[in-house]
Each structure stands twice: as C-alpha cells, then as structure tokens.
C-alpha positions as CSV (number, residue, x, y, z in Angstrom):
1,M,61.0,12.8,-7.6
2,R,59.7,9.4,-6.7
3,S,57.9,10.6,-3.6
4,F,56.6,13.5,-5.6
5,G,55.2,11.1,-8.2
6,V,53.6,9.0,-5.5
7,L,52.1,12.2,-4.1
8,I,50.7,13.2,-7.5
9,C,49.3,9.7,-8.0
10,A,47.6,9.8,-4.6
11,L,46.2,13.2,-5.3
12,W,44.8,12.0,-8.6
13,L,43.2,9.0,-7.0
14,W,41.6,11.2,-4.3
15,L,40.2,13.6,-6.9
16,A,39.0,10.7,-9.1
17,G,37.4,9.1,-6.1
18,G,35.6,12.3,-5.2
19,A,34.5,12.7,-8.8
20,I,33.1,9.2,-8.8
21,A,31.3,9.8,-5.5
22,Q,29.8,13.0,-6.9
23,E,28.5,11.1,-9.9
24,R,26.3,8.8,-7.9
25,V,22.8,9.4,-9.2
26,V,19.3,7.9,-9.5
27,N,17.1,8.9,-12.4
28,V,13.4,8.8,-11.3
29,Y,10.4,9.1,-13.6
30,N,7.2,9.7,-11.7
31,W,3.8,11.4,-11.9
32,S,3.6,15.1,-11.4
33,D,2.9,16.5,-7.9
34,Y,3.5,13.1,-6.4
35,I,6.2,13.5,-3.7
36,D,7.3,15.9,-0.9
37,P,10.2,17.7,-2.5
38,K,12.0,17.8,0.8
39,V,12.1,14.0,0.8
40,I,14.3,14.1,-2.3
41,E,16.6,16.6,-0.6
42,E,16.9,14.4,2.5
43,F,17.6,11.3,0.4
44,T,20.5,13.1,-1.3
45,K,21.8,14.5,2.0
46,E,21.8,11.1,3.7
47,T,23.1,9.0,0.8
48,G,25.1,11.3,-1.4
49,V,23.0,10.1,-4.3
50,K,21.7,12.9,-6.6
51,V,18.1,12.5,-7.7
52,V,17.3,13.5,-11.3
53,Y,13.5,13.7,-11.1
54,D,11.3,13.9,-14.3
55,T,7.5,13.8,-14.4
56,Y,4.7,12.6,-16.7
57,D,1.0,12.8,-16.6
58,S,-0.2,9.6,-18.3
59,N,0.7,5.9,-18.3
60,E,0.9,6.0,-22.1
61,V,3.7,8.5,-22.0
62,L,5.7,6.3,-19.6
63,E,5.0,3.2,-21.7
64,T,6.1,4.8,-24.9
65,R,9.4,5.7,-23.3
66,L,9.9,2.2,-21.9
67,L,9.2,0.5,-25.2
68,A,11.6,2.8,-27.0
69,G,14.4,1.3,-24.8
70,K,17.4,2.9,-23.1
71,T,15.3,5.4,-21.2
72,G,18.1,6.0,-18.7
73,Y,15.6,5.8,-15.8
74,D,16.3,3.8,-12.7
75,V,12.9,4.0,-10.9
76,V,9.5,4.4,-12.7
77,V,6.0,4.4,-11.3
78,P,3.5,2.5,-13.5
79,S,-0.1,1.9,-12.6
80,G,-1.4,-1.6,-12.1
81,P,-2.7,-2.7,-15.6
82,F,0.3,-1.0,-17.3
83,L,2.7,-2.7,-14.9
84,Q,1.1,-6.1,-15.7
85,R,1.5,-5.5,-19.5
86,Q,5.1,-4.2,-19.1
87,I,6.1,-7.1,-16.9
88,A,4.9,-9.5,-19.7
89,A,7.0,-7.5,-22.2
90,G,10.1,-8.0,-20.1
91,L,10.6,-4.3,-19.3
92,Y,11.4,-4.7,-15.6
93,Q,14.0,-6.4,-13.3
94,K,12.8,-8.8,-10.6
95,L,13.3,-7.2,-7.3
96,D,16.1,-8.5,-5.0
97,K,14.2,-8.2,-1.8
98,A,17.3,-8.7,0.3
99,K,18.2,-5.2,-0.7
100,L,14.9,-3.8,0.6
101,K,15.0,-3.9,4.4
102,N,11.8,-1.9,4.7
103,L,9.6,-4.5,3.0
104,K,8.3,-5.4,6.5
105,N,6.5,-2.0,6.6
106,L,4.2,-2.7,3.6
107,W,0.4,-3.0,3.8
108,P,-0.6,-6.7,3.2
109,E,-4.0,-5.9,1.8
110,V,-2.7,-3.4,-0.7
111,M,0.2,-5.7,-1.8
112,G,-2.4,-8.4,-2.2
113,R,-4.4,-6.3,-4.6
114,L,-1.1,-5.4,-6.4
115,A,-0.5,-9.2,-6.8
116,A,-3.4,-9.2,-9.4
117,Y,-0.9,-7.4,-11.7
118,D,2.4,-8.7,-10.3
119,P,1.9,-12.3,-9.0
120,G,4.0,-12.8,-6.0
121,N,5.0,-9.1,-5.9
122,Q,8.2,-10.0,-7.7
123,Y,8.6,-6.8,-9.7
124,A,7.1,-3.9,-7.9
125,I,6.3,-2.2,-4.6
126,N,3.2,-0.1,-4.1
127,Y,3.9,3.6,-3.8
128,M,0.5,5.2,-3.6
129,W,-3.1,4.0,-4.2
130,F,-6.2,6.0,-4.8
131,T,-9.7,6.0,-6.3
132,T,-11.4,7.7,-9.3
133,G,-14.4,9.8,-8.2
134,L,-16.1,13.2,-8.3
135,A,-14.3,16.4,-7.3
136,Y,-16.6,19.4,-7.1
137,D,-16.9,23.0,-5.9
138,V,-19.2,22.6,-2.9
139,E,-21.1,25.9,-3.2
140,K,-21.7,25.6,-7.0
141,A,-22.7,21.9,-6.7
142,R,-25.3,22.8,-4.0
143,E,-26.7,25.6,-6.1
144,R,-27.2,23.1,-9.0
145,L,-28.4,20.2,-7.0
146,G,-31.0,21.8,-4.7
147,G,-28.7,22.0,-1.7
148,E,-27.3,18.5,-2.2
149,T,-23.8,17.5,-3.1
150,P,-22.9,14.7,-5.6
151,N,-22.8,11.1,-4.3
152,S,-23.5,9.1,-7.5
153,W,-22.2,8.6,-11.0
154,D,-25.6,9.9,-12.0
155,V,-24.1,13.4,-12.0
156,V,-21.9,12.4,-15.0
157,F,-24.0,9.8,-16.8
158,R,-27.5,11.4,-16.6
159,P,-27.4,14.3,-19.1
160,E,-30.1,16.3,-17.4
161,I,-27.9,16.4,-14.3
162,L,-24.6,17.0,-16.0
163,K,-26.0,19.9,-18.1
164,K,-26.5,21.8,-14.8
165,F,-22.7,22.1,-14.5
166,V,-21.9,23.1,-18.0
167,D,-22.0,26.8,-17.3
168,C,-19.3,26.5,-14.5
169,G,-17.2,23.9,-16.3
170,V,-16.6,20.1,-16.3
171,Y,-13.3,18.3,-16.8
172,V,-12.8,14.6,-17.2
173,L,-9.7,12.4,-16.9
174,D,-8.1,11.6,-20.2
175,S,-7.8,8.0,-19.1
176,P,-9.9,5.3,-20.9
177,E,-9.0,2.6,-18.3
178,D,-10.7,4.7,-15.6
179,L,-13.6,5.9,-17.5
180,F,-14.6,2.7,-19.3
181,S,-14.4,0.7,-16.0
182,V,-16.6,3.2,-14.1
183,A,-19.1,3.4,-17.0
184,L,-19.3,-0.4,-17.1
185,Q,-19.9,-0.5,-13.3
186,Y,-22.6,2.2,-13.7
187,L,-24.3,0.0,-16.3
188,R,-24.1,-2.9,-13.9
189,L,-21.8,-4.8,-16.2
190,N,-18.4,-6.3,-15.3
191,P,-16.0,-3.3,-14.9
192,D,-13.2,-5.6,-16.2
193,S,-15.2,-6.8,-19.2
194,R,-13.5,-7.6,-22.5
195,N,-16.8,-8.1,-24.4
196,Q,-16.9,-5.6,-27.2
197,N,-20.6,-5.2,-26.9
198,D,-20.2,-4.2,-23.3
199,L,-17.4,-1.8,-24.1
200,K,-19.5,-0.3,-26.9
201,R,-22.3,0.4,-24.5
202,A,-19.8,2.1,-22.1
203,A,-18.4,4.2,-25.0
204,D,-21.9,5.3,-26.0
205,L,-22.6,6.3,-22.4
206,L,-19.4,8.3,-22.2
207,G,-20.1,9.8,-25.6
208,V,-23.3,11.3,-24.3
209,A,-21.5,12.8,-21.3
210,R,-18.8,14.2,-23.6
211,R,-21.2,16.8,-25.0
212,N,-21.2,18.5,-21.7
213,V,-17.4,18.2,-20.9
214,K,-15.2,21.2,-21.3
215,K,-11.9,19.3,-21.5
216,F,-10.3,15.8,-21.1
217,H,-7.1,16.1,-19.1
218,S,-5.4,14.2,-16.3
219,S,-3.7,17.0,-14.4
220,E,-5.0,20.4,-15.4
221,Y,-8.2,19.9,-13.4
222,I,-6.3,20.4,-10.1
223,N,-5.6,24.1,-10.7
224,A,-8.8,24.6,-12.6
225,L,-10.8,23.5,-9.6
226,A,-8.7,25.4,-7.1
227,S,-9.0,28.6,-9.0
228,G,-12.8,28.3,-9.6
229,D,-12.4,27.9,-13.3
230,I,-14.4,24.7,-13.2
231,C,-16.9,23.3,-10.7
232,L,-16.9,19.5,-11.4
233,A,-14.3,16.9,-12.4
234,V,-14.0,13.2,-12.7
235,G,-10.6,13.0,-11.0
236,W,-8.3,11.1,-8.7
237,S,-8.8,11.3,-5.0
238,G,-5.3,12.7,-4.1
239,D,-5.3,15.3,-6.9
240,S,-8.8,16.4,-5.8
241,F,-7.6,17.1,-2.3
242,Q,-4.6,18.9,-3.6
243,A,-7.1,21.2,-5.4
244,H,-8.9,21.6,-2.1
245,N,-5.6,22.6,-0.3
246,R,-4.6,25.0,-3.1
247,A,-7.9,26.8,-3.0
248,R,-7.6,27.1,0.8
249,E,-4.1,28.5,0.5
250,A,-5.3,31.0,-2.1
251,Q,-8.0,32.2,0.3
252,N,-10.3,32.6,-2.8
253,D,-13.5,31.3,-1.1
254,V,-13.5,28.2,-3.3
255,V,-14.1,25.0,-1.3
256,I,-13.4,21.7,-3.1
257,D,-14.6,18.3,-2.0
258,Y,-14.3,14.8,-3.3
259,V,-16.6,11.7,-3.1
260,I,-16.4,8.0,-4.0
261,P,-19.7,7.4,-5.8
262,K,-22.1,5.1,-4.1
263,E,-22.1,2.7,-7.0
264,G,-18.4,2.0,-6.4
265,T,-15.3,2.9,-8.4
266,L,-11.9,1.9,-9.6
267,M,-9.0,1.5,-7.1
268,S,-5.7,2.3,-8.8
269,L,-2.2,1.5,-7.6
270,D,0.9,3.3,-8.7
271,N,4.0,1.2,-8.1
272,L,7.8,1.5,-7.9
273,A,9.7,-0.6,-10.4
274,I,13.2,-0.8,-11.8
275,P,13.5,-0.9,-15.6
276,K,15.4,-3.8,-17.1
277,D,18.1,-1.5,-18.5
278,A,18.4,0.8,-15.4
279,P,21.9,2.2,-15.3
280,H,22.1,2.8,-11.5
281,V,20.5,-0.3,-9.9
282,E,22.0,0.0,-6.4
283,E,20.9,3.6,-6.2
284,A,17.4,2.6,-7.4
285,Y,17.2,0.1,-4.5
286,A,18.3,2.7,-2.0
287,F,15.7,5.2,-3.3
288,I,12.9,2.7,-3.1
289,D,13.9,1.5,0.3
290,F,14.0,5.1,1.5
291,L,10.4,5.7,0.3
292,M,9.2,2.6,2.3
293,R,10.3,4.1,5.6
294,P,7.1,4.9,7.6
295,E,8.0,8.5,8.3
296,I,8.9,9.1,4.6
297,A,5.8,7.4,3.3
298,A,3.6,9.4,5.7
299,R,5.2,12.7,4.6
300,N,4.6,11.9,1.0
301,T,0.9,11.2,1.8
302,N,0.7,14.4,3.9
303,A,2.1,16.3,0.9
304,T,0.0,14.7,-1.8
305,N,-3.2,13.5,-0.1
306,F,-2.7,10.1,-1.7
307,A,-2.9,7.0,0.5
308,N,0.4,5.1,0.5
309,G,1.2,1.4,0.6
310,V,3.2,1.4,3.9
311,L,0.9,0.2,6.6
312,A,3.3,1.3,9.3
313,S,3.0,4.9,8.2
314,K,-0.6,5.3,9.2
315,P,0.1,6.5,12.8
316,L,2.2,9.3,11.2
317,V,-0.3,10.4,8.6
318,N,-2.1,13.7,9.3
319,K,-5.3,13.0,11.2
320,D,-7.5,14.9,8.7
321,I,-6.2,12.7,5.9
322,L,-6.3,9.4,7.8
323,D,-9.8,10.0,8.9
324,N,-11.0,11.0,5.5
325,K,-12.9,8.0,4.1
326,A,-12.4,9.3,0.5
327,I,-8.7,8.8,1.0
328,Y,-8.5,5.9,3.4
329,P,-11.9,4.2,2.9
330,D,-13.6,2.3,5.6
331,P,-14.1,-1.5,5.1
332,A,-17.6,-1.0,3.6
333,T,-16.3,1.4,1.0
334,M,-13.3,-0.7,0.3
335,A,-15.7,-3.6,-0.6
336,R,-17.1,-1.4,-3.4
337,L,-13.7,-0.7,-4.9
338,F,-12.6,-2.8,-7.9
339,T,-9.4,-3.2,-10.0
340,V,-9.1,-4.0,-13.7
341,R,-6.5,-6.1,-15.5
342,A,-4.4,-5.0,-18.4
343,Y,-6.2,-5.1,-21.7
344,D,-5.1,-7.7,-24.3
345,P,-3.9,-6.2,-27.6
346,A,-7.2,-6.6,-29.4
347,T,-9.2,-5.0,-26.5
348,Q,-6.6,-2.2,-26.2
349,K,-7.0,-1.4,-29.9
350,F,-10.8,-1.4,-29.5
351,I,-10.7,0.8,-26.4
352,T,-8.3,3.3,-28.0
353,R,-10.5,3.6,-31.1
354,E,-13.7,4.0,-29.0
355,W,-12.0,6.5,-26.6
356,T,-11.0,8.7,-29.6
357,R,-14.7,8.5,-30.7
358,V,-15.8,9.5,-27.3
359,K,-13.5,12.6,-27.1
360,T,-14.1,13.8,-30.7
361,G,-17.7,12.7,-31.2
362,K,-16.7,11.1,-34.5
C-alpha cells in the first residue's frame, strides 16, 4: 500500500506539473493588424507559452484600461506621448535589461527618438515606427489633380483641392495628436506647441477640412481604400501599404499609394512595455525578447509594412519595403520628421474639446 501511495503521489505531481506547464501564458494587448500571426504560433511552439492576444485601435482605449487597473495584460504597445504620460503615472515596470538578450539588435537612432518619451529607455522598447501622411487611390487622385498625385498637405488644408475628392470619399484618422501636430506644421508653427492660440488656429484649419471628410476613424480606412470605397485618407504609413496589398490581392484594379507630405510630418513610435501589475512578468520578457530577434522583427515588418525598431533586421526586410522611402525614409526625409511630447492635463483638456468641435462642427 505504501508503494501504491507513493505511486499515486508521483502521478499527482506529474499531472499537476503538466497542468502548471500548460497554464503558462502571456496576455498581449496590441494594435489591430500589427503582427504576423505565425510569429505568435512560433513563440508558443518554442516556449510553450500560450499567447492571449487582444487588439485595440486607439491609444485612448489602451489608456482607459490601464488607468482602471488590473487589466491582466503582460505586454502593451503604447505610442510615444501616451507612454510618457503613463510612465509618469506609474503604470509600467522598469525593464530588467539583463532579461533581454536581444537588446543589442535595436536601432540606436530610433531608440534615441524614443528617449524623448522614456529618458534612458528604462521602461520601453520600440516595436514599430511610422509616419502620418496621405494615402490615395492613384487613378482617382490623378483624375482630380490634372495627372498629378498628392505630395503636400495642401490636398487636405486647401478646401478647393479637398473638395475635388468629396465625390469619391475622404477618411481622416480619429487622432487629435496626429492631426493637430500636422496642422501646426502646415501653419509653420511649432508642431509641439502648447499655446492655446496656436492650437485654436490648428483647430480652425481642421474644422474647415472637416466639411469635406466622410468619416474620422483610425482603422476602417484600410479596407475602405482597398475596396475603392474611398479615394483619399490621412493615415499611417504601414496601414496605407496594407491597403495597397489588400487591393492587389483582391485584383480589383485599385492601386493605393502613400506619400510623406513635403512640409514634413509626425514620426510615431509604438513601444513594448510591461504594466506595473502584469501577472506573467517572465513570460512578458520572453515575448518581448522574441520580438527583438532580427528575423522575427523583419517578418512582422514584411507582414504589416511598418518599419521596426530592430536595426539588425533590415537585411531581412523585403526589398520593396526597405527601398520604399515612405516606410524607411532617406536621411533628407528623416530630417523633416518630428515628434511631439505628451500633453499636460490643461492642454489635453483643451485639445479634447477642440477635437470634438472639429469633428462635430459645434
């Protein structure tokens, strides 16, 4: 009986051990359409860690969840200004860089820009970076611009030009941080201005454009462009090239292109961070480190058309993406890109109110 008891105990421990192993999980909250799905499968196959992967389409949604506490997420992907504000609010853990062996693969210039939000790169690793610009249906744009294609913010901020696109549809990002900064840049003001008079001028300019905008949304424009339902969008570079690829796959004769306007634009950085109350910290480190492998970062770029923060991945990125200056800008274009800091509470309140006025016309 004693040996039988020992056997039963050993069997129970074996089953319990297996159950514990099966319970290893990492809960990830990321932007939609922002990873190669097979990367998730390979991470689980290699590590045994199950990935529970949820998505959102605005920084505000992520921030609301974080501020509510106990999100259950282990890895989240905030953009630069939101990251800055959330670090100040104590929402993230400092990274233990000893657990990230692939840090050596990161892009120093990109991490330097990230340091504007996270001094010393203590809390976050860049995942992807991109620009805000103009995505358009090539044929319809040429029809409306006398054979030319857009290369300036004039197409949005000069009503006589934007009206030419009303009949085929215009979408604009529902992102005040993007739109206020590019409007300020267009007005030759500081795109990072906190001056309420400057911000009011930007809001007035955006309000004029709004009359010709079909919809404000930060993800629907991808399929709308690809299907030919709209012909112009203020969008993000990677999303715009996803629209290009989807139209090509559909073989619907729609050709989508994207341009960084000549006046310059916002460079945005989406970054990997571990919430303060993450329940699976070791698994979070494993997942982040996996994403920093050059071959994995390149595959995510190839799948999403967003530039990644891993310099060592560039030789593995598809040539048509790497050579595309709208995704990987040349030095002259990089010099025209700017970043903006997180808004202080008073400015954020003003921006929120003005953005509501822009979208509603009230």
